C-alpha positions in Angstrom: 138.3 102.0 87.1 138.8 99.3 89.7 136.8 100.1 92.9 136.9 98.3 96.2 133.5 98.4 97.9 133.2 97.9 101.7 130.4 95.3 102.0 128.9 95.4 105.5 126.0 92.9 104.8 123.5 95.7 104.6 121.3 97.2 101.8 123.3 100.4 101.6 126.7 98.9 100.7 125.1 96.3 98.5 123.3 99.0 96.5 126.5 101.1 96.3 128.3 98.1 94.8 125.4 97.5 92.3 125.5 101.1 91.1 129.2 101.1 90.6 129.1 97.8 88.6 126.2 99.3 86.5 128.4 102.2 85.7 131.0 99.8 84.3 133.6 99.8 87.0 135.5 96.7 88.0 134.0 96.1 91.5 135.7 94.1 94.3 133.9 93.5 97.6 135.8 93.6 100.8 134.7 93.0 104.4 136.6 93.4 107.6 136.0 91.0 110.5 136.1 93.3 113.5 134.2 91.5 116.2 132.8 88.1 117.2 129.4 88.2 115.4 130.1 86.8 111.9 126.5 87.0 110.6 127.3 90.2 108.7 130.3 88.5 107.1 128.2 85.7 105.7 125.6 88.2 104.5 128.3 90.2 102.7 129.6 87.1 101.0 126.0 86.3 99.8 125.7 89.8 98.4 128.9 89.5 96.5 127.8 86.2 95.0 124.4 87.7 94.1 126.1 90.7 92.4 128.7 88.5 90.7 131.7 90.3 92.1 135.0 89.2 93.6 135.0 89.3 97.4 137.6 89.2 100.2 137.4 89.1 104.0 140.2 90.3 106.2 140.5 89.9 110.0 141.2 93.1 111.9 139.5 92.2 115.1 142.7 92.8 117.2 143.1 96.3 115.8 139.4 96.9 116.4 139.7 95.9 120.0 142.7 98.1 120.6 141.4 101.1 118.7 137.6 101.0 119.4 136.6 98.7 122.2 139.3 99.7 124.6 138.6 103.4 123.8 134.9 102.7 124.5 135.5 101.3 128.0 138.2 103.8 128.9 136.0 106.8 128.0 133.3 105.6 130.3 135.8 104.9 133.1 136.7 108.6 132.8 133.1 109.7 133.2 132.7 110.7 129.6 130.5 109.5 126.7 132.3 107.9 123.8 131.5 108.0 120.1 132.8 104.7 118.9 131.5 105.1 115.3 133.5 108.3 114.6 136.7 106.9 116.2 136.3 103.6 114.3 135.8 105.2 111.0 139.1 107.2 111.2 141.4 104.9 113.0 140.2 101.4 112.1 137.5 101.0 109.5 138.6 103.4 106.8 142.3 103.1 107.7 142.4 99.3 107.0 139.8 99.3 104.2 142.1 101.7 102.3 145.1 99.5 103.2 143.3 96.5 101.8 142.1 98.3 98.7 145.6 99.4 97.9 146.9 95.8 98.3 144.2 94.7 95.8 145.4 97.4 93.4 142.1 99.3 93.5 141.9 102.9 92.4 139.2 103.9 94.8 137.3 102.7 97.9 133.5 103.1 98.0 131.1 102.7 100.9 127.4 102.9 101.4 127.5 106.0 103.5 125.1 108.9 102.9 127.7 111.6 102.4 129.3 113.6 99.5 132.8 114.7 98.6 133.1 118.4 97.9 135.9 120.5 96.4 134.3 123.9 96.9 136.9 125.0 99.5 140.3 125.5 97.9 139.6 122.6 95.6 140.4 120.2 98.5 138.4 116.9 98.7 136.3 117.2 101.9 133.3 115.4 103.4 130.0 117.2 102.7 126.5 116.8 103.9 124.2 114.5 101.9 120.7 115.6 100.8 119.3 112.4 102.4 117.6 112.5 105.8 120.1 109.8 106.7 123.1 112.1 106.2 126.1 110.5 107.8 128.7 113.3 107.3 129.0 113.7 111.1 130.2 110.1 111.5 132.9 110.7 108.9 134.2 114.0 110.4 137.5 112.6 111.7 138.6 111.3 108.2 141.7 113.2 107.0 142.4 114.5 103.5 144.6 111.7 102.4 141.8 109.2 103.2 139.0 111.3 101.7 140.7 111.8 98.3 140.6 108.0 97.8 136.9 107.6 98.6 133.6 107.4 96.6 130.1 107.6 98.0 127.7 106.2 95.4 124.6 107.0 97.6 125.7 110.5 98.4 123.3 112.3 96.0 120.3 110.1 96.8 117.4 112.0 98.5 116.4 109.3 100.9 117.0 105.8 102.2 113.7 104.8 100.5 115.3 105.5 97.2 118.1 103.0 98.1 115.5 100.4 99.0 113.6 100.9 95.7 116.8 100.3 93.8 117.5 97.2 95.8 114.0 95.9 95.2 114.3 96.4 91.4 117.3 94.1 91.3 115.6 91.6 93.7 118.1 92.1 96.5 116.7 90.0 99.3 117.6 92.4 102.1 116.0 95.5 100.4 113.7 96.0 103.4 116.2 95.0 106.1 115.8 97.3 109.1 118.6 99.7 110.0 120.6 98.9 113.1 121.2 101.7 115.6 123.0 99.6 118.3 126.7 99.6 119.2 127.9 97.0 116.6 130.1 95.0 118.9 127.6 94.6 121.7 124.8 92.1 121.9 122.0 93.4 124.0 122.3 96.4 126.3 125.8 97.9 126.2 125.4 99.2 129.8 125.2 95.6 131.0 128.4 94.9 129.2 130.1 97.9 130.9 129.0 96.7 134.3 130.3 93.2 133.6 133.7 94.3 132.2 134.4 97.2 134.5 134.3 97.7 138.2 131.3 99.9 138.7 131.9 103.2 140.4 129.2 103.8 143.0 128.2 107.2 144.3 125.4 109.6 145.0 123.1 111.8 143.0 123.8 115.4 144.1 121.3 118.2 143.8 122.0 121.7 145.0 125.0 120.4 147.1 122.9 117.7 148.9 123.1 114.0 148.5 119.7 112.7 147.2 120.3 108.9 147.0 122.7 106.3 145.7 122.7 105.8 141.9 123.2 102.5 139.9 126.8 103.4 138.9 128.2 106.1 136.6 128.2 103.8 133.5 124.4 103.9 133.5 124.3 107.7 132.9 125.3 110.4 130.5 125.1 114.2 130.6 121.6 115.4 129.6 119.9 112.1 130.6 116.5 112.3 132.2 115.1 108.8 132.0 116.0 106.3 134.7 116.9 108.7 137.5 113.8 107.6 139.5 113.8 110.8 141.6 110.6 112.5 142.6 111.0 116.3 142.4 108.8 119.3 141.7 110.3 119.5 138.1 112.2 117.2 135.8 115.8 116.6 136.7 118.7 115.8 134.3 122.3 114.7 134.6 124.5 117.8 134.7 127.9 116.3 135.2 129.6 113.0 136.2 132.6 112.9 138.5 134.5 109.6 138.1 136.9 110.1 141.1 134.1 110.4 143.7 131.5 108.5 141.7 129.0 111.3 142.3 126.5 112.5 139.6 125.3 116.1 139.8 121.8 116.9 138.8 120.0 120.0 137.6 116.9 121.3 135.9 116.8 121.4 132.1 117.3 125.1 132.0 120.8 124.8 133.6 122.0 122.4 130.9 121.8 125.0 128.1 125.3 126.3 127.4 126.4 129.0 125.0 130.2 128.2 124.8 131.8 124.8 124.2 135.5 123.9 124.1 136.7 120.9 122.0 140.0 119.4 121.2 141.4 119.7 117.7 141.4 116.2 116.3 140.9 116.9 112.6 141.5 120.3 111.1 140.9 120.3 107.4 140.2 124.0 106.6 139.9 127.3 108.4 139.4 130.7 106.7 141.0 132.4 109.8 141.6 131.9 113.5 138.1 133.3 114.2 135.1 132.7 111.9 131.4 132.0 111.6 130.2 128.5 111.0 127.7 125.8 112.0 128.4 122.9 114.4 126.8 119.7 115.6 127.5 118.3 119.0 125.8 114.9 118.5 124.6 113.0 115.5 120.8 113.8 115.8 121.3 117.5 116.6 120.6 120.1 113.9 123.6 122.2 112.9 123.6 125.4 114.9 125.2 128.8 114.1 128.3 129.6 116.1 131.6 131.6 116.1 134.7 129.4 116.0 137.9 130.6 117.8 140.8 128.3 116.8 143.8 127.5 118.9 146.6 125.0 118.2 145.2 122.2 120.4 141.5 123.2 120.9 138.7 125.4 119.6 135.9 127.4 121.1 132.3 127.3 119.7 130.3 130.4 120.8 126.8 129.6 119.8 124.3 132.2 118.7 121.8 130.5 120.9 122.5 128.2 123.9 122.6 124.5 123.0 121.4 121.6 125.2 123.7 119.4 127.2 127.1 119.5 125.4 128.5 116.2 126.6 132.2 115.6 127.4 133.7 112.9 125.2 131.2 113.3 122.4 132.3 114.7 119.0 131.9 118.3 117.9 131.7 118.6 114.1 132.1 122.0 112.4 130.6 122.8 108.9 131.2 125.6 106.5 128.7 125.6 103.6 127.7 122.0 104.5 131.3 120.9 104.3 133.1 119.3 107.3 136.1 121.4 108.1 137.0 120.7 111.7 136.2 118.2 114.4 137.2 117.1 117.9 136.1 115.8 121.3 134.0 118.0 123.6 136.1 118.9 126.7 133.9 121.4 128.6 131.0 123.7 128.3 130.1 127.0 130.1 127.7 129.9 130.0 
């Protein structure tokens, strides 16, 4: 089978390409140029040469700017917190990787993500949780069925990132111990500095119990649930409760007030639903453990009523719903209430 592998310049995608070649597939490496930093492109080319595979690079930087960077800035302008990785995967990265793979007459597209493809629900190909501690199914929750059915995740069954590094070391891959990056990929340095440089900062006040406390550093410097950097002396720890972009004011509260039982999100990707109301698990951020909840589904939105209150549901962030470790529904968080 002819398989296109998205080479990002990292150890995961390189190892995925190696495993596919080892299985006897005809492997073609492809890399998308999405932003100014080209170091990852040079690294991807070196990996392809090391593995002895064909390699192509395509420029989709304009599409990335329109689909991801503009979304990133506009979300902050609206006082919300964006999730550029989830949006990029659906509307830019996988969209154009699949387009390129098709042009190269490849049967499948593979990436180095830690996720699986499951057919346990109505035999539909759906994203499922990986056994690895680096499970990335959350970041793929916006992918639709037509995209998923063309994908392969060679690392999906591995138990840990360390297993990947061990495979890379055995084949003498130079970047086997390369550290993972957790930064916003298109930003060099602190992304909040970029926001302040690109956008006109909205000034305002910290508000606590209806009273102005002091001026803050601008709404782009804060997100719901944030504690660090407030620099306010109070009898107990304070957190950002809500951000109001029109006035520029940021409302504060104690931690207890940030726990919410019910969260509403938009329906951005509905893949499967056993009924209009059902029990499931959901994640409201990438590092959150899945929590039991009852889903009530409408045409444009869905409610998550959690068995136990969850901390700081953040408008703009992504809610991902799982059934038996399979991603079935996802959308942007709109509001939360008790």
